N, C-alpha and C positions, 0 to 999 in steps of 0.2 A: 504494500500500500504506500503510495507516494505521499509526500508532505502535503501537497495541494489537496489530494483526496481526503487526507485525515482532517485538514482544516475545514474542508467543505462539510465533511460528516459531522464534525463538532458543531459547526454553525447551525447546520440543519437540525441537529439534536436540540440545541437551545431554543431555536425558533419553534420547532414542533412542540416541545414541552411547554413553552410559554403559551402558545396558541391553545393547546388542549386544556391547560389549567384554567385559562381565562374563560374559555367556552363553557367549562363545567361550573363556573362560579365558585371554584374552590369548595366544592361539595365535600362534606366530611365522609361521605360514603366511600370506602376504599376502592370499590369497583369503578367509581367515577373518577378517581384520582390516580388511575393507573395508565401509564403511557407505554405503548408497545410499538417499537420500531422494527419492522421486518426488512431483511435484506437477504439476497441470495435466494436459494430454494427453501432451505429449512432452518435459517438462522434468524434470530431476533434479539433485540435489547429491550428489557422490561424495566421501567422505572416506577417506583411507588412514591407519590408525593402526599405528605400528610397535611401540610398547611402552606400558606402563602410565604411565610418566613423561610421555610426550607427551599421553596422554589427560587427565592431571591439569591440564595447561597450558591446555586448551581454555577453562576458565572465565575465564582472564585476557583473552580476546579478546572484542571487541564484535561479535558476529555480526550484530546489527542494523545496525551501521555498515557492515559489509562489504556487506550486501545493498543498503543505501541507496546507497552509493558505486557499486556495480556497476550498479544500475538507472540512476543518473544518467549513468554513463559510456557505457552502451549507447545511451541516449537522445541523447547528444551526438555519437555517432559518425556520420560521413557516409561516402559511397561511397569517398572517397579514403583513409580510414583502414584500414590493413592489419593493424597490430599494436597491441595495447593492453596497457600495463603499469600496475599500481597500486603505487606505492612510498611508503615512509614515510621521511622524511629522518633520523629517529632510528635507523633500522635495525631497529626492532621494529614489525612490521606489525600494525595494528589492535589494539594494546593499548588498554585503556580509557583515556579522557581523553587520547588522542593525536590530534594534528592530522594529517589524511590529505591527501596530495597526489596528484592523479591526473594522469598524463602520457600523452599519446597520441603514439606514435612511428610515423612513416611511413618505410619502408625506402627506400634510394636508388634501387633498381631496382624495376620493377613486378613483380607476382606471377608473371607468365608467365616472366620472366627467371629469377626465383628457382627456379621449378619446373624449368626447363630445366637450370639449373646443378645442381640436385639430381639430376635424371635422369642427367646426364652423369657426375656423381661416382659414382653407383651403377653406371653402365655401365663406367666405368674400373675400378672395384673388381672387377666381375664378370670383365672381360677379363683383369685381372692374376691372378685366381685360376683362370681357365680353363686347361685343359691343351690345348696345341696340339702334336700330335706333330711331331717334326722331319722325319720321312719319311712319305710316302704311297705306297701301292702301287697300281699300275694294271696291267691287262692290255690292251695296246694292239695295234691292227691298223692297219698302213699299207696303203692301197690307192691305186694310181696307175698312171702310165705310165712307160716308160723308153725311152731312145734312147742314142746315143753321138755324140760329136763327133770330127771329124777336122780338125786344124788350126783349132780353135775354131769349126767350123761343121758342120752336119749333112751326111752324105755325099750326093753327087749321086745322084739317083734312078736313074740308069743303072747305078750300081755294084751288083754282085751282093750285096754285104753291106748295102746300104741297107735300112732297116726300114720296115715298115708302122706308122705312128705310133699308130694307133688299135687295132692288134692286138697291141702289145707291152706286156705288163702287168708290174707290179711289186707284190709283196706282202711284208710282214713281219708277224710276230706273235710276241708274247712279253711278259715282264714289264718294267715300267718303274718305277723308284723315283725319286720326286721329292723331293729333299732340300733343306731350307732352309739357306742359307749365312749371309746377313746382310741384314737389312732386306728390300728387295723382290727380292733376288737369291737364286735357287735353281738347282739343277742337275738335269737329267733324265739318269738313268743307266739304260741298258737292255741287255738281252741277248736278241737276236731271231734267228729263222730268216728269212732273206731269199731270196725267189724272184724271179729275173729271167727273163721270157719274151721272147725276141727273135724276132719274126715277120718274115721277110724279105719285102720288097715283091714280089720275083719268086718265085712259087711253085715255079719250076723250079730255084732256086738251091740248091746243095749245098755243104756245108762238109766238106772231106775232110782227113784227116790222112795225110801221106805221110812216107817216110823223111827227106825233106829239109825238112819243115815242113808247113804247112797251106796250102790253096788253096781259093778259091771258084770253083766251076764251074757250068755250066748243064747239066742232065740232058737230053740230046736224045731219050731213049727214052720219056719220059713224055708221053703224048698229052693227058691231062686232069688237070693238076696242080691240087691244092686248097690245100694249105698246106705251108710249109717254115719250120721254126723251130728255135731253139736255146734250151734251158732250163738254168739254173744254180741251184744251191742253195749258200748260204753261212750259216755261223754268224757273227753280226755283233754287235758291241758299239758303244754310243754313249755320249758324255758331253757334253751340251749345256748350258752355262750359260745361264740365262734371267733376264730382268728383267721384273718386273710393273709395269704402269702402271694408274692409275685404280682401284686395289684398296683404297681407304681406306673405313673405316666412317664413320658419321656423326660420330664424335668426332675425326676427322682422323688416327687411328692407322692405320698401314699394317700389316695383320695377315697373317701367314703363312697363317692359316686361310682367307683370302679372296682369295688370288692368282688363283683361277680365276673371279673376278667381273669382271675387266677385260681389258686387253690384255696379251699376253705376247709377247716377242720374244727370240731368242737364236741363237747360232751356236756350233758345236762340232765336234769330230772324231768320226769313226767308223772302224771297221776290221773286216774280215771275213776268214774263211778258207773257201775253196771245199771242199765236201764231196761234190759230185756234179754232173755235167753230161751232157747227152744231146741228140742231134738227133732230130727226128721229121719225117718227110715223109709227107704224106697226098695220095693221088691216086685217081682213079677208073679202074678197069680192068675192062672188060667188064660195066659196070653195078654192080660191087662196089667199095666203098670199101676201099682198101688203106692200110696204115700201115707204114712202115719206121722202126724205132727203133734207134739206135746210141749206146751209152754210151762216152765217152772223155773225156780231159782237154782234147783239142783245143788243146793247148799254151796253155791259158788260165793266167794268173798265179793261183797258189793264194791269194795274199794280195792283198787290195784295201784301200784306205784313201782317205779323202776328207774333205770338209767338208759338214756338214749345217746347214741353216738352218731355223728353226721360227718360225711366227707363229701366235698363238692369240688368239681373242676369245671369252670366256665358254666355251661348251662345244665350240667348233670349233677345230681345229688344222690348219694347212697346213704342208707340209714340202717341201724341195728338197734333193737330194743330188748332189754332183759328185765323181766319182772323180779323185783326183790321181794315182793309179797307172794304168798302162796295162792294157788289157783282156787283151792277148795277151803272151806272153813275147817278150823281145827276140830278134831274129834268127830269128823263127819264120816269116818270110815273110808274116805278116799285116799289114794296115794298122795304123797307130798310132791306136788308138781309146781314148777315155775316156768312161766311162758317165755318164749323167745320168738321175736319177729324181726324180719330183715327184708329189705327190698330197695326200690328206687322211688324217688320223689319227682313228680311232674309239677 
């Protein structure tokens, strides 16, 4: 760029700026006080004027010197230069007859690190402003199998109360409230309806309630037995503290909102109250399927309680429950049995 061209550009800049400012009436609206000078195909100079006093000071600056220094600075920049500042040691930039010093500054970290730090700062700010509810509501269904233990082992298959392990089902359904406690620790609180179906291995087995207690017998009158089972219903509550692992976001913060992204494990109590129980015997008689149903408490303990363990990974949860209470009432004549349930949670 020649000196004549620089002088001409500087003069045009001052005239254009003055004309635009006067035409706008020195409006305080920043959009009205912005002067844009376009040149070339994709280049432009943008000046922001705040008030009339600032406009008057423009004549004190050497616009040509600014353009000359800027052109030289850009020419001298190489690939390693990331930040360019133009400074005046006197503190008054580009006043006429002022010596200009140009300094190139390279940041300590590379630009990628700077961008990552900036992104992380913005993510942390968003996370701090995000609302994460303290409790979350779910409607859960437990589906699995159940059995019981006698002296810490499953009953012998020859016993009339021994169960068919694949035909004895366990179901629960109801609301669960997952509440955040501290850091990665939360608690599952639930109130469910629990159904235990105990299918006896021997289809001729019968559970009878007598004046002296209960007894298991084999029905000799049934020629073609099909099924023999006991079903119980309980209203059941649980409170299972859980710890989440591997649920950190990319900034290393453990977020309550992301506890379902990793592994969860916990152990806690549950307790239930029996509301209904029934036996059902199915057999074939003269080619017709017959069903005998009898409702009774069968001297079952009305209250049950135990320990529940849960393990979850992402969207899958497994559970196991063990009754610490005995299944039948004391001195009922029944074997000492403690229930065991396990399965998957939806």
